[in-house]
N, C-alpha and C positions, 0 to 999 in steps of 0.2 A: 195673418191679420194685417189690416192696413194700419197706418200710423196716425189715424185720426181718433179723436175722442168720441165716445158714444158707442153705437153698435159696432163700429169698425174697430174701436180700441186704439191704443197707442203704445209705443215701445220706448224703453230706455235701456241702454246697455252698459255694462261694465266689462272689464276684461274677462270675467268668468261667467257672468250672468246676463241675460236679457230679461226684461220685465214687460209683460203685456197686460193690458186691461181692456175688457169688453163688457157690454151689458146685455148680451144675447145668450140665452141658455143654449140655443142650437149651435152657436159658434163656440161656446165653451165646452160643449159636451164631449168632443173627441179627447182633449187633454184630461178632462175630468175622468172619463171612462178609463183612460190609460193608467191613472193612479188609483182608481176606485178600490182595487183589491187591497191596497195598503191603508185605506181610510178607516178611521174610527166609525162605528155604526151611525153616529149622529152627523157625520159628514159624507155618508154614502149618497150617491146620486139617487138611489131609490127612496131615501128619506127626504132629501132636500128639494128634489124636483117638484113633488107635490106641494111642498111649502111655498116655493116660488109661485106656483100656479094658483094656490088656494088662499093661503094666509097673507102673503106679501101684498097683493092688491088691496085687501081689506084694511091694511095699515099704512097704505101709501108708501110702501117700500119698493125701491127699484133695484134690480140685480146689479151687482158689481162683481166681476170675476177677474181674479189676478192669477196670472201664470208666470212663474219664474222658470226659465229654461237655461240649460247649458248653452252658453253663447257659441261654443264651437260646434256642437252636434245638433242643437235644436231640441234635445230631449227634455221633456217636462220634468222638473225637479221638485217644484212646490206649487200647490194650487190653493187659493183662498176663495171660498164661496162667501161673499159678503153682500151687503145691501146698503142702500143710501135712503134715508128718510128724514123727515122733520121731527125734531125732538126738543120740546121746550123752546121753540123758536130758532133752534140751531140746525144746521145741516150735519147730520150724524151718519158716519159710516161704521157699521158693526158687522159681526158675524151673522149670516143668515140662520134662521131657525129660532129666533127669539120667540118665547112662548111655548116651545116644544122641546128644544135641545138642551140636555143637561150638561154636555161638555162641548167646548169649542176648540178646534185645532186645525191647522192646515193639513192638507194631504201631502205626503212626502214620498218621493220615489224611494224604492228599496235601496238601502245603502247610503242615502243622502241624510247625514246627521250634522247639520251646521252647528258650529260652536257659538257661544254667546257673542264673541267678537265678530264672527262672520255674520251673524244675524244683525248686529248693530250696524255693520257696514252695509248690509243689504237693505235694511229698513228705509233709509232715506231714498233709495231708488224706487222702492215700492210706493212710498209716499208721493214722490214726484209724478208717478204715473197715474195716481188715483184721480177721479173727478173732483171738482171743487167741493170742499166741505169745510166745516168749522172744527169738528171734533172727530177723532177716531176713538171708539170705545171697544176694547176687548175685555171679555169677562168669562168666567168659568173655564179658564184654560188650565187643564190638569198638569201637574208635574209628571205623573206617571199613571198609565191606565192600561189594564189588561196585560201587565208585564212589560209595557213599552214606555220608555222615556219620551216625553213630548218636548222637543227642542224649543218650540215657540214660547214655552213658559220662561225661557231664559232671556227674553227681550228685556232690556235694561229698564224700560219704563213701566213694567208690570210689577205689581205688589201682591202679597198673599191676601186672600179674602177671608173674612170671618166665616162665611158660609163654607161648610165642609161637605165632602162626599165620602162615602164609606164603602169599603170593599172587603170581601172575605176571600182569602186564598184557600182554595178547597184542597183538602187532603185526598189521598188516593181512594180511601174507602169510607163508607158510612160509619163503621165502628170507630175509625180514627177521629171523625168529626164528633161523634158522641163522647169519646173518652178524652180527647186532647184539646178540643176547642170549646165545647160547652162546659160551663161550670157545673158542679154537683147541684147547686141550687136551681140553675136553669133546666137541667135535665129533669129534676123532680117536678118543677113547675110545668114544663112542657107535657110531661106524662099526665099530670092532673088536668090540664086544659084539654088534652086529647080525649081523656076518659069522659070528662063532663060534656064535651061537645058531642061525643058519640051517644051519650045518654039522652041528650036533648034532641039531636037531629037524626039519629040512626047512623048506620054505617055510611062512610063517605070515602071518596077517592079523588085524586087530582086527574083531570081530563083535559087534554089539549084540544083546541079547535082545529079540526082537519079540513073543514069546508067553510066557505064564507058565510053560509047561513048560520052555522053554529057560532062563528066568530062574531057575527052581528048580535046574536042573542047574548053572548058573553059581554060584548062591549056595552050593550044596553044595561045589563046588570051592573057593570062597573060604573056606568054613569049614575045610576040610581044610588048605589052604595056610597059613592064619593059625594054626591049631592046631599045625602043625609048628614055627612060629616062636615063638609066645607061650605055648604050653602052657595052664595053668590061667587065664591072663589073657585068653584068647580069648573075648570075650563072645558070639560065635556058638555056643559050646558050652553056653550057658545057655538053657534052653528058652524062657523068657519073652522074652528079647531076640531069639532066632531067630524066634519067632512074631511079634514086632513087625515086624522087617524084612520077613518074608514078607508080612504084611498090607499094609504100605506098597507093596511091589513089586506084589502082586496087584491092589491097588486103584488104583494110579496109575503103572503102568509106562509110561515114556516121556512122561508129563506132568509128574510131579514126580521120580520115581526112574528112574535108568538103571543097568543092569548090563551090563558088557561083558566079553568074554574075548579074549585073544590066543591064537589057536588055530593049531596045525599039524595039519591034518586034523581028527581028533576029539580030539586031545590038547590039553588046556587048559594053556597055559604061564603065564598070568597073568590076573588078574581085577581089575575095578574096580567098586565100588559108589559111586554119586554122586547128587547132587541137582542139578536144574536151577534156576538162578536167572535173574534178568533179565540176559540176555547173559552168563551166567557158568555155569561148571561147578565144582561143589564136590565134591571127592574126599573121601569120608568113610571109605573103607576100601579097601585093595587087598591083593592077595596074589600070590604067584608060586611057581613050582616051583623050590625051592632046589637041586635036584639038577642043574640045568642051569647050570654055570659060576657058581655062587654066586647072586647076585641079579641076574644079567644080564637075565633075562626081565622082572623088575620095572622096571628102568631103560629097557629097550627099549619096554615097554608104555607107560610114562609119556611118553617122547619121541614115540611115535607118536600117543598120545592128544592131546597138545598140538597137534601138527600137524593132527589131525582137527578139533579145536575151532576152530582158526584157519580152516580151510576152511568150517566151518559158520557162521562169522561171529560167534563168541563174542568177548567183549571181555576176559574174565577167566578164568584157570584158578586155582582156589583149592585149595591143598594142605591147608587147614584147620589144626587144631591139631597141635602137636608140634614139637620143636626138632631133629628128626633131621637129620644132616649132609647126607644125600643130596639134600635139597631145594635146597641152595645152588647146585648145578651148573646148575640150570635158570633162574637169574637172578631168583629170587624177591625180594620185599620183605616186610619184617615187618609184620604187622598187630598193633598193640598191643591187648592185652586187659586188662580191668579187673575187679577183684573187691572185695568188701568185706562186712563184717558190720555190721549196725545193731541196737542193742539195742531190744527191744520190751517188756522187763520188767526189774526189778532183777536177777533171776537171769541174764538175758541180758547185762546190763551187766557183772556179775561175771565171767561166762564170757569176755567179750572182754578184760577186764583180765588175767585169768589166762592167756589165750592169748598176749597181748602180752608179759607178763612172761616166760613160758616161751620165746617166740621170741627175744626180745632177750637173755635169759640164755644160750641156746644159741649165739647169734651171738657174744656176748662171750667165752664159753668157747672157741669155735673160734678166735677171733682170738688169745687168750692162748696157746693150744696151738701155733698156727702161729708166733707170736713166739718161744716157747720152743724150738721145733724149729729155728728159724733161727739160734739162738745156737751 
């Protein structure tokens, strides 16, 4: 890479690391591909390249790619797929994938696990190589995912989020799941829901989409099912997001993306859109026919999918982000997520101070009101 800002990029070096930044996907692709096998599913090239091509232009987001190399060998050690856009009048740098990615993390070379002190020393060098901005915002950075610790969560300016993610560590057999993870109450309730669903819809089974035509039909069913539940908040009703998901599914069906349906004959009772990870299944979106005993089809589909993943040898079933109560019945554990703003200009620093003052002022007002109401 050249040492110029923009498409050429620029470099900053320390005794151990060199840091390069560019804004060209073609230029970033070689080092991204070199680390891609170590990436979380949401930072895979197959996931984010369509995002940069389809979603980013609709939101005025420009690519920013950071590569940290071993200064002695030139080997890529860390890669950050980021973007730069206007946000509330500020120039904001954040992880790519907003609107679609549940987790954010850098790609790290195998065996490269920087300590917090090392990250805190490296961060100013990354910051100095970035294009001009007011704020850096990182969010949804997990502490640990699919059995892997995420070193970036140790950055000193990140803090825990209220938003949680939830993951189930799968046992070796379905009977172990039945006997040791599900409570007696949940087992009984799942059997009741399964029986009632069969009475109303007939025999059903989980079926994966093995061809893009089937995947498109399942995706359309998912769009309708989620639209009935979420209305205007259903991102599958937004053309650019629908085009993004379709591009990922068409390009990487059953290598990165999976889409399943719980079907009774030709009737689709529930749908799952998920990503494959290392010995893990990350559920990013699901829907169900709410006319069938409320949400019974959704719960039955989840229970059956967990059993299917156990049979397939997966180690983790990740429900991803969201604190919905239904997840608790499946024996999940919380994945701590981290977020933070970092000032990259005086204007950014002022914005952080104003945000903090407003946040703590609202919290203090709420506490005073609660105290007054208790009298």
